[in-house]
C-alpha positions in Angstrom: 14.5 -23.5 8.8 15.0 -23.3 5.1 14.3 -20.5 2.7 10.6 -19.6 2.6 8.8 -20.4 -0.7 5.4 -19.3 -1.9 2.8 -22.1 -1.8 2.1 -23.4 -5.3 -1.1 -24.2 -7.3 -0.9 -27.9 -6.5 -1.1 -27.2 -2.8 -4.4 -25.2 -3.2 -5.9 -27.8 -5.6 -6.7 -30.2 -2.7 -10.1 -30.3 -1.0 -10.5 -28.0 2.0 -10.4 -30.7 4.6 -6.9 -31.7 3.4 -5.7 -28.2 2.9 -6.9 -26.9 6.3 -4.3 -28.6 8.5 -1.6 -28.1 5.9 -1.9 -24.3 6.2 -1.0 -24.5 9.9 2.5 -23.2 10.5 2.6 -21.5 7.1 3.4 -17.8 6.9 0.6 -15.4 6.0 2.4 -12.6 4.2 0.9 -9.1 3.6 2.5 -6.1 2.0 1.4 -2.9 3.8 2.8 0.5 2.7 5.8 -1.3 1.1 6.6 -3.3 4.2 6.1 -7.1 4.3 4.4 -8.5 7.4 4.6 -12.2 8.0 2.6 -14.1 10.7 2.4 -17.8 11.3 -1.0 -19.5 10.8 -2.2 -21.1 14.0 -5.8 -22.1 13.4 -7.9 -22.9 10.3 -11.4 -24.2 9.6 -12.6 -26.0 6.5 -15.9 -25.5 4.5 -16.6 -28.0 1.8 -19.1 -27.1 -0.9 -22.8 -27.0 -1.5 -23.4 -30.2 0.6 -21.9 -28.7 3.7 -24.7 -26.7 5.4 -22.0 -24.6 7.2 -20.5 -23.4 3.9 -21.7 -20.2 2.3 -22.0 -22.1 -1.0 -24.8 -24.3 0.5 -27.4 -21.6 -0.3 -26.2 -21.3 -3.9 -24.0 -19.2 -6.0 -24.3 -15.5 -5.3 -22.3 -12.3 -5.8 -21.0 -12.7 -2.2 -19.8 -16.3 -2.8 -18.5 -15.9 -6.4 -14.8 -16.0 -5.2 -15.4 -19.4 -3.7 -16.0 -20.8 -7.2 -12.6 -19.7 -8.5 -9.7 -22.1 -8.7 -7.9 -23.0 -5.5 -5.4 -20.4 -4.5 -7.7 -17.4 -4.6 -9.0 -15.4 -1.6 -12.6 -15.2 -0.5 -13.0 -12.3 1.9 -16.4 -11.4 3.3 -17.8 -9.1 6.0 -19.2 -10.9 9.1 -21.8 -9.2 11.3 -21.1 -5.9 9.4 -17.9 -5.5 11.4 -15.3 -8.1 10.8 -13.7 -9.3 7.5 -13.0 -13.0 7.3 -10.1 -14.4 5.2 -10.7 -17.7 3.4 -8.4 -19.5 1.1 -10.2 -21.1 -1.8 -9.4 -24.8 -2.2 -9.9 -27.4 -5.0 -10.7 -27.0 -8.7 -12.7 -24.2 -10.3 -16.5 -24.3 -9.7 -16.0 -26.5 -6.6 -16.8 -24.0 -3.8 -14.6 -25.0 -0.9 -12.5 -22.8 1.3 -10.4 -22.7 4.4 -11.1 -19.9 6.9 -7.9 -18.6 8.5 -9.1 -18.3 12.2 -5.8 -17.4 13.8 -2.2 -16.3 13.5 0.5 -15.9 16.1 -0.6 -13.0 18.3 -4.2 -12.8 17.0 -6.6 -15.5 18.1 -9.6 -14.6 16.0 -10.4 -14.2 12.3 -11.6 -10.6 12.7 -8.6 -9.6 14.8 -6.1 -11.0 12.3 -7.7 -9.3 9.3 -7.7 -6.0 11.1 -4.1 -6.4 12.2 -3.0 -7.4 8.6 -5.3 -4.8 6.9 -7.2 -7.5 5.0 -10.6 -6.4 3.7 -13.0 -6.7 0.7 -10.5 -5.2 -1.7 -8.5 -8.5 -1.6 -11.6 -10.6 -2.4 -10.8 -12.7 -5.5 -7.0 -12.0 -5.3 -4.8 -14.9 -6.3 -2.2 -16.0 -3.7 -0.1 -17.5 -6.5 1.0 -14.1 -8.0 -0.3 -11.4 -5.7 2.1 -8.8 -4.4 -0.4 -7.9 -1.6 -1.2 -11.2 0.1 0.3 -14.7 -0.1 1.3 -17.8 1.9 4.8 -19.1 2.3 6.3 -22.4 3.6 9.6 -21.9 5.5 9.8 -25.6 6.5 8.2 -25.3 10.0 6.3 -28.5 11.0 3.7 -28.5 13.7 1.4 -30.8 15.5 -2.3 -30.0 15.6 -5.6 -31.0 17.0 -8.9 -31.4 15.1 -11.9 -29.9 16.8 -15.6 -29.1 16.0 -16.1 -26.0 13.9 -17.5 -23.0 15.8 -19.9 -20.2 15.0 -22.1 -22.3 12.7 -25.3 -22.7 14.7 -27.3 -22.5 11.5 -25.8 -25.7 10.1 -27.3 -29.2 10.6 -26.0 -31.1 13.6 -23.9 -33.5 11.5 -22.1 -30.6 9.9 -21.6 -28.8 13.3 -20.0 -31.9 14.7 -17.4 -32.4 11.9 -13.9 -32.1 13.2 -12.9 -29.6 10.5 -11.3 -26.9 12.7 -7.6 -27.4 13.0 -5.5 -25.8 15.8 -1.7 -25.8 16.0 -0.7 -27.6 19.2 3.0 -26.8 19.2 5.8 -26.0 16.8 8.4 -28.7 16.1 11.7 -28.1 14.5 12.9 -30.0 11.5 16.3 -30.5 13.1 
């Protein structure tokens, strides 16, 4: 694989459904006590604005969802069930609340598990992945196959939104060789 490079603004300017599968295989990088930890993204899930009843923005702009309204490339971190932080990557232009939930990384098959392992919490909410020294995504050239599945954990959404195939899971890693 080639040298890893930080994802750029253009990558994050896409809508969440396009960005979701593109984040698979990328490296989620976190600086913890001076050490950089990198883990490959294995599962994502897209949420697409106020029309998507599964998206937090559907109920309107609030203090909780404010980070979703930032320009693509920012981080939206929220607390779920009062116990687990969820890491979302904001997608699209400013004031277009879309985000991609990072559901899994190699070794951690759940959004709460990965945020605990990588020490991601509310302090990173609103952080920009473009310049942050704490959290960012890199592309090292890995390519992967993936499957598209129904989103999970959104029983409150209308049936049409629950059935959208907006969860993306890495099937296998393929070399560029």
